[in-house]
C-alpha positions as CSV (number, residue, x, y, z in Angstrom):
1,M,0.1,0.0,-0.1
2,G,1.4,3.4,-1.1
3,S,0.5,6.8,0.4
4,V,-0.6,10.2,-0.6
5,R,2.0,13.0,-0.2
6,V,1.0,16.6,-0.5
7,V,3.6,19.3,-1.6
8,T,2.7,22.9,-0.9
9,F,3.8,26.2,-2.3
10,G,2.8,29.7,-1.4
11,C,0.5,31.1,1.0
12,R,-1.1,30.2,4.3
13,L,-4.4,29.5,2.6
14,N,-2.6,27.0,0.6
15,A,-1.2,25.4,3.6
16,F,-4.8,25.1,4.9
17,E,-6.0,23.7,1.8
18,S,-3.4,21.1,1.6
19,E,-4.7,19.6,4.8
20,V,-8.1,19.5,3.2
21,I,-6.6,17.9,0.1
22,R,-4.9,15.2,2.4
23,N,-8.2,14.4,3.9
24,Q,-10.2,14.4,0.7
25,A,-7.6,12.2,-1.0
26,T,-8.0,9.6,1.8
27,E,-11.9,9.8,1.4
28,A,-11.4,9.2,-2.4
29,G,-9.2,6.1,-1.6
30,L,-6.3,7.7,-3.6
31,D,-3.1,5.8,-3.2
32,D,0.5,6.2,-4.2
33,A,0.1,9.7,-5.4
34,V,2.0,13.0,-5.0
35,I,-0.2,16.1,-5.2
36,V,1.4,19.6,-5.9
37,N,-0.5,22.5,-4.6
38,T,1.1,25.3,-6.6
39,C,1.3,29.0,-6.1
40,A,1.1,31.5,-9.2
41,V,1.7,34.8,-7.2
42,T,4.8,35.4,-9.3
43,A,6.4,33.8,-12.4
44,E,9.3,32.7,-10.1
45,A,6.7,30.7,-8.0
46,E,5.6,28.8,-11.0
47,R,9.2,28.2,-12.1
48,Q,9.9,26.7,-8.7
49,A,6.8,24.5,-8.8
50,R,7.8,23.1,-12.3
51,Q,11.3,22.4,-11.1
52,A,9.9,20.6,-7.9
53,I,7.5,18.4,-10.2
54,R,10.5,17.3,-12.2
55,K,12.4,16.4,-9.1
56,L,9.4,14.7,-7.7
57,R,9.0,12.4,-10.7
58,R,12.6,11.4,-10.5
59,E,12.2,10.5,-6.8
60,N,8.7,8.9,-7.3
61,P,8.8,7.1,-10.7
62,A,5.8,4.9,-10.1
63,A,3.5,7.6,-8.3
64,R,0.7,9.5,-9.9
65,I,1.6,13.2,-9.9
66,I,-1.4,15.6,-9.6
67,V,-0.9,19.2,-10.0
68,T,-3.5,21.7,-8.6
69,G,-3.5,25.1,-7.0
70,C,-3.3,28.6,-8.5
71,G,-0.7,27.8,-11.2
72,A,-2.8,24.8,-12.3
73,Q,-6.0,27.0,-12.4
74,L,-4.4,29.7,-14.6
75,S,-2.3,27.5,-16.9
76,P,-3.8,24.0,-16.9
77,A,-2.6,22.9,-20.3
78,A,1.0,24.1,-19.6
79,Y,1.1,21.7,-16.6
80,A,-0.6,18.9,-18.4
81,D,1.9,19.2,-21.2
82,M,4.7,18.2,-18.7
83,P,5.6,14.5,-19.2
84,E,6.0,14.2,-15.4
85,V,2.3,15.2,-14.7
86,D,-0.5,12.7,-14.8
87,R,-3.5,15.0,-13.9
88,V,-4.2,18.8,-13.4
89,L,-7.1,19.9,-11.1
90,G,-8.4,23.5,-10.5
91,N,-8.6,25.2,-7.3
92,R,-12.3,24.2,-6.9
93,E,-11.7,20.6,-7.9
94,K,-8.8,20.0,-5.5
95,L,-11.1,20.1,-2.6
96,Q,-13.5,17.5,-3.9
97,A,-12.9,13.9,-3.3
98,E,-14.7,12.8,-6.5
99,A,-12.3,15.0,-8.5
100,L,-9.3,13.8,-6.7
101,G,-10.2,10.2,-7.3
102,G,-11.0,10.6,-10.9
103,D,-9.1,9.8,-14.1
104,E,-9.8,12.8,-16.4
105,R,-6.5,14.5,-17.2
106,I,-7.6,18.0,-16.9
107,V,-10.5,19.1,-14.6
108,V,-10.6,22.9,-14.2
109,S,-13.8,24.8,-14.0
110,D,-14.4,28.5,-14.3
111,I,-13.4,29.8,-10.9
112,M,-15.1,33.1,-11.5
113,E,-18.5,31.5,-11.4
114,V,-18.0,30.1,-8.0
115,R,-20.1,31.9,-5.3
116,E,-19.5,30.0,-2.1
117,A,-16.4,29.1,0.0
118,A,-15.9,25.5,0.5
119,G,-16.5,24.9,4.3
120,H,-14.3,21.9,5.0
121,L,-13.3,21.1,8.5
122,V,-9.7,20.3,9.1
123,P,-9.1,18.4,12.3
124,G,-5.3,19.0,12.4
125,F,-2.2,20.1,10.5
126,E,0.7,17.9,9.6
127,S,3.9,18.9,11.4
128,R,2.4,22.2,12.6
129,T,1.6,23.5,16.1
130,R,-0.7,26.3,15.0
131,A,-3.8,25.8,13.0
132,F,-5.2,27.7,10.1
133,V,-8.9,28.4,9.5
134,Q,-10.3,29.6,6.2
135,V,-12.7,32.6,6.7
136,Q,-13.0,33.8,3.1
137,Q,-11.8,33.0,-0.4
138,G,-11.2,35.0,-3.5
139,C,-10.7,38.7,-4.2
140,D,-12.8,41.5,-5.8
141,H,-9.9,43.9,-6.2
142,R,-7.6,44.3,-9.2
143,C,-4.2,45.4,-8.2
144,T,-2.2,45.8,-11.4
145,F,0.6,43.4,-10.4
146,C,-1.6,40.6,-9.1
147,I,-3.1,37.6,-11.1
148,I,-4.6,35.8,-8.0
149,P,-8.3,37.1,-8.3
150,F,-8.3,35.1,-11.6
151,A,-7.0,32.0,-9.8
152,R,-9.2,32.2,-6.7
153,G,-12.4,33.9,-8.0
154,P,-14.6,36.5,-6.3
155,N,-14.6,37.2,-2.6
156,R,-16.9,34.8,-0.7
157,S,-17.1,34.5,3.1
158,M,-17.6,31.6,5.5
159,P,-20.4,32.0,8.0
160,A,-19.5,32.8,11.5
161,D,-20.9,29.6,12.9
162,A,-18.7,27.4,10.5
163,V,-15.6,29.4,11.5
164,V,-16.4,29.0,15.2
165,G,-17.1,25.4,14.7
166,Q,-13.7,24.8,13.1
167,V,-11.8,26.7,15.6
168,A,-13.7,24.8,18.5
169,E,-12.7,21.5,16.9
170,L,-9.1,22.4,16.6
171,V,-8.9,23.6,20.1
172,G,-10.6,20.4,21.1
173,N,-7.7,18.6,19.4
174,G,-5.0,20.4,21.3
175,Y,-4.2,23.5,19.2
176,R,-3.3,26.6,21.2
177,E,-3.1,29.0,18.5
178,V,-5.3,29.7,15.4
179,V,-4.7,31.9,12.4
180,L,-7.7,33.2,10.5
181,T,-6.7,33.1,6.9
182,G,-7.9,33.7,3.3
183,V,-7.0,35.7,0.2
184,D,-8.4,39.0,1.3
185,I,-9.5,38.6,4.8
186,A,-10.0,42.3,5.5
187,S,-12.9,42.0,3.0
188,Y,-14.6,39.4,5.1
189,G,-18.3,39.6,5.1
190,S,-18.7,42.2,2.2
191,D,-20.5,39.5,0.1
192,M,-22.9,38.7,2.9
193,A,-26.4,40.2,3.3
194,D,-25.8,41.5,6.8
195,R,-22.1,42.5,6.0
196,P,-20.4,41.3,9.1
197,R,-16.8,42.4,9.6
198,L,-13.5,40.6,10.3
199,G,-13.1,42.2,13.7
200,A,-16.6,41.1,14.7
201,L,-15.8,37.6,13.6
202,G,-12.7,37.6,15.7
203,R,-14.5,38.7,18.8
204,E,-17.2,36.1,18.3
205,V,-14.5,33.3,17.9
206,L,-12.8,34.3,21.2
207,A,-16.2,34.7,23.0
208,R,-17.5,31.3,21.9
209,V,-14.2,29.2,22.1
210,P,-12.9,30.2,25.5
211,G,-10.3,27.5,25.3
212,L,-8.4,29.3,22.5
213,A,-5.3,30.7,23.9
214,R,-4.1,32.7,20.8
215,L,-5.8,34.2,17.8
216,R,-4.0,35.6,14.9
217,L,-5.0,37.2,11.5
218,T,-3.1,36.8,8.2
219,S,-2.1,39.8,6.0
220,L,-4.6,42.8,6.2
221,D,-5.3,45.3,3.6
222,P,-4.4,48.7,5.3
223,A,-7.5,50.3,3.4
224,A,-10.0,47.8,4.8
225,I,-9.1,47.2,8.6
226,D,-12.5,47.7,10.4
227,D,-12.8,49.4,13.7
228,N,-13.4,46.1,15.6
229,V,-9.9,45.0,14.7
230,F,-8.4,47.9,16.5
231,D,-10.8,47.4,19.5
232,L,-9.9,43.6,19.7
233,L,-6.2,44.7,19.8
234,A,-6.9,47.1,22.6
235,D,-9.0,45.0,24.9
236,E,-8.5,41.2,24.1
237,P,-5.3,39.8,25.5
238,R,-5.8,36.5,23.5
239,F,-5.7,38.4,20.2
240,M,-2.0,38.5,19.4
241,P,0.0,41.8,19.4
242,H,1.4,41.3,15.8
243,V,-0.4,42.7,12.7
244,H,0.9,42.0,9.2
245,L,-0.1,44.4,6.6
246,S,-0.3,44.1,2.8
247,L,1.5,47.3,2.2
248,Q,3.4,46.6,-1.0
249,A,4.8,50.2,-1.3
250,G,5.1,53.4,0.6
251,E,5.0,56.0,-2.1
252,D,1.8,57.5,-3.4
253,L,2.4,57.3,-7.2
254,T,3.6,53.8,-7.0
255,L,0.5,52.9,-4.9
256,K,-1.7,54.5,-7.5
257,R,0.0,52.6,-10.2
258,M,-0.4,49.4,-8.3
259,R,-4.1,50.4,-7.9
260,R,-3.8,49.9,-4.2
261,R,-6.5,51.6,-2.0
262,H,-4.4,53.3,0.6
263,S,-1.9,56.2,0.5
264,R,1.3,56.6,2.3
265,A,-0.3,58.9,4.9
266,Q,-3.1,56.3,5.5
267,A,-0.6,53.7,6.0
268,I,1.3,55.6,8.6
269,E,-2.0,56.4,10.3
270,V,-2.8,52.7,10.4
271,A,0.4,52.0,12.1
272,D,-0.1,54.8,14.6
273,R,-3.6,53.7,15.4
274,L,-2.5,50.1,15.9
275,R,0.0,51.4,18.4
276,R,-2.5,53.4,20.1
277,A,-4.6,50.4,20.5
278,R,-1.7,48.2,21.8
279,P,1.6,50.1,22.3
280,D,3.7,47.0,22.3
281,V,2.2,45.7,18.8
282,T,4.7,44.5,16.3
283,L,4.1,45.2,12.6
284,G,4.9,43.2,9.5
285,A,4.5,44.2,5.9
286,D,4.8,42.7,2.5
287,L,6.6,44.9,0.0
288,I,7.3,44.8,-3.7
289,A,10.8,46.3,-4.8
290,G,11.3,47.6,-8.2
291,F,7.7,48.0,-9.3
292,P,7.5,49.3,-12.9
293,T,8.2,53.1,-13.3
294,E,9.6,53.2,-9.6
295,S,12.4,55.8,-9.6
296,D,15.3,56.1,-7.0
297,E,13.3,58.9,-5.4
298,M,10.1,56.9,-5.2
299,F,12.1,54.0,-3.7
300,E,13.6,56.1,-1.1
301,T,10.2,57.3,-0.1
302,T,9.1,53.8,0.4
303,L,12.2,53.2,2.6
304,A,11.2,56.3,4.7
305,T,7.6,55.1,5.0
306,V,8.7,51.7,6.5
307,A,10.8,53.5,8.9
308,A,8.0,55.9,9.8
309,M,5.7,53.0,10.4
310,G,8.1,51.2,12.7
311,V,7.7,47.9,10.7
312,T,9.7,45.0,12.3
313,F,9.1,42.1,10.1
314,L,9.6,42.8,6.3
315,H,8.5,40.2,3.6
316,V,10.2,41.6,0.5
317,F,9.8,40.5,-3.1
318,P,11.6,42.0,-6.1
319,F,8.9,42.7,-8.7
320,S,8.2,39.7,-11.0
321,A,6.2,40.5,-14.0
322,R,3.1,38.3,-14.2
323,A,1.8,37.6,-17.7
324,G,-1.9,38.8,-18.0
325,T,-1.4,41.6,-15.5
326,P,-1.4,45.4,-16.4
327,A,2.0,45.8,-14.5
328,A,3.6,43.5,-17.1
329,R,2.9,45.9,-19.7
330,M,4.4,49.0,-17.9
331,P,7.9,50.2,-18.3
332,Q,10.1,47.7,-16.3
333,V,12.7,48.6,-13.7
334,P,15.9,46.8,-14.7
335,M,16.3,43.5,-12.7
336,R,19.6,44.6,-11.2
337,L,17.8,47.7,-9.6
338,R,14.9,45.4,-8.5
339,K,17.4,43.1,-6.7
340,E,19.4,46.0,-5.2
341,R,16.3,47.6,-3.8
342,A,14.9,44.3,-2.4
343,A,18.4,43.9,-0.6
344,R,18.1,47.3,0.8
345,L,14.6,46.7,2.0
346,R,15.6,43.4,3.6
347,A,18.5,44.9,5.3
348,C,16.3,47.6,6.7
349,G,14.0,44.9,7.9
350,D,16.9,42.9,9.4
351,A,18.1,45.9,11.3
352,A,14.7,46.8,12.6
353,L,14.0,43.1,13.8
354,Q,17.6,43.2,15.4
355,R,16.7,46.4,17.4
356,Y,13.4,44.8,18.4
357,L,14.9,41.5,19.5
358,E,17.7,43.4,21.5
359,S,14.9,45.5,23.2
360,R,13.4,42.3,24.6
361,I,16.4,41.2,26.5
362,G,15.6,40.8,30.1
363,S,12.0,40.6,29.7
364,E,9.6,37.6,30.1
365,T,8.1,36.1,27.1
366,E,5.4,33.4,26.3
367,V,6.4,30.9,23.6
368,L,4.3,28.6,21.6
369,V,6.7,25.8,21.0
370,E,7.1,24.5,17.5
371,T,9.8,22.0,18.0
372,G,11.6,20.8,21.2
373,A,13.9,24.0,21.2
374,E,12.2,26.7,19.1
375,G,8.9,28.7,18.8
376,R,7.3,32.0,18.5
377,S,6.4,34.8,21.0
378,R,3.2,36.6,21.3
379,H,4.7,39.2,19.1
380,Y,5.7,36.6,16.5
381,A,9.4,37.0,17.2
382,P,11.4,33.7,16.8
383,V,12.6,32.2,20.1
384,R,15.1,29.5,20.8
385,L,14.6,27.8,24.1
386,A,17.5,27.1,26.4
387,F,15.3,24.4,28.1
388,A,13.2,21.4,26.9
389,A,9.6,21.8,26.1
390,D,6.9,19.8,24.1
391,P,5.7,20.9,20.7
392,G,2.4,22.7,21.0
393,A,3.0,23.7,24.6
394,L,2.7,27.4,25.7
395,V,5.7,28.1,28.0
396,R,7.3,31.1,29.6
397,G,10.9,32.1,29.7
398,R,13.2,35.0,30.3
399,V,15.0,36.5,27.3
400,A,18.7,36.2,28.0
401,A,20.3,36.9,24.7
402,V,19.7,37.3,21.0
403,A,21.6,35.0,18.5
404,D,21.2,34.3,14.9
405,G,18.1,36.5,14.5
406,Q,16.2,34.7,17.4
407,L,15.5,35.5,21.0
408,V,17.2,33.1,23.5
409,A,14.9,32.3,26.3
410,E,16.0,30.6,29.6
411,A,13.5,29.0,32.0
412,S,11.9,31.7,34.3
């Protein structure tokens, strides 16, 4: 008897969906298969997926290789043409046992016609100590660099009762931390008749699942954070003091050409308001370096914005033109400059993180243990433990030092 292996690329939503795929593949009786859940956020992401598929075939000559995810949704024929690939499934089909267990070579429906989020319950996550719960799917916005709305379809939200039920199930299975995830979670509820908001959903989850120790959110659009999120941060200690923003740039003309919905001033105000709600909050941000038409001066403004916002965790991508997006048709910044700017942004982020970590020396910290020796603090700082602890446990320690970009915590 063989087994099913799921290989995941990309975002946290893909990580969640890979667990659904694993469960659905078991239900379908799938055997001796490798399922590759691809990402298509950049051309580089797809290149990495194709490279991995070729390697997986060499390592698993007898297995069925099934390719799915955003890359497969957007370019099914390109993956089906690979000699290593046996089947290609779309983003809707990958969550269906009947599709996973079928034989048709390409099964990819029109994702833009889907109007409901798939409400799959995931009882656990392989090799993970925090759990992800999907609260919405798809995106109604059209940022000029992004192809994902065409891979994921329109915004569609999960009912609060379904989200609460999933969180309760995971907590009952021993998970101490849950992350609410989706493609554009700040737009949660905008497709529903009563238009509930994300912050209200978070408050309901915490109220109805008292055993949940930690709640986090994935990346938030600065233009769409509702008042309840700020209120949660201010008055709910189980809502973690770390907020990650889908910033992308910090200069107004660049943001306009990206078709983002926030300005530089609005981004800084969001950061200030988050700190007013919880003074010790740490901020993360996604940033694109070398977006088309970005001049040296425009880039310097983005650097200054990041500093003004006090961002601690930077997730930086050099711009990668994605075929089919408006940004791919704009005048491109030379790749050398994109890489140089990405390196400068990362250096800025490394310095900010180092300053933050050093500021924690001597303080007490609570750590969710991910391995026997490492974990994450409430502020999402990486922590190495100088004492043994079980994965999944919440432990307290005193920060004694900083080493290799991590806090080092001793037993307190």
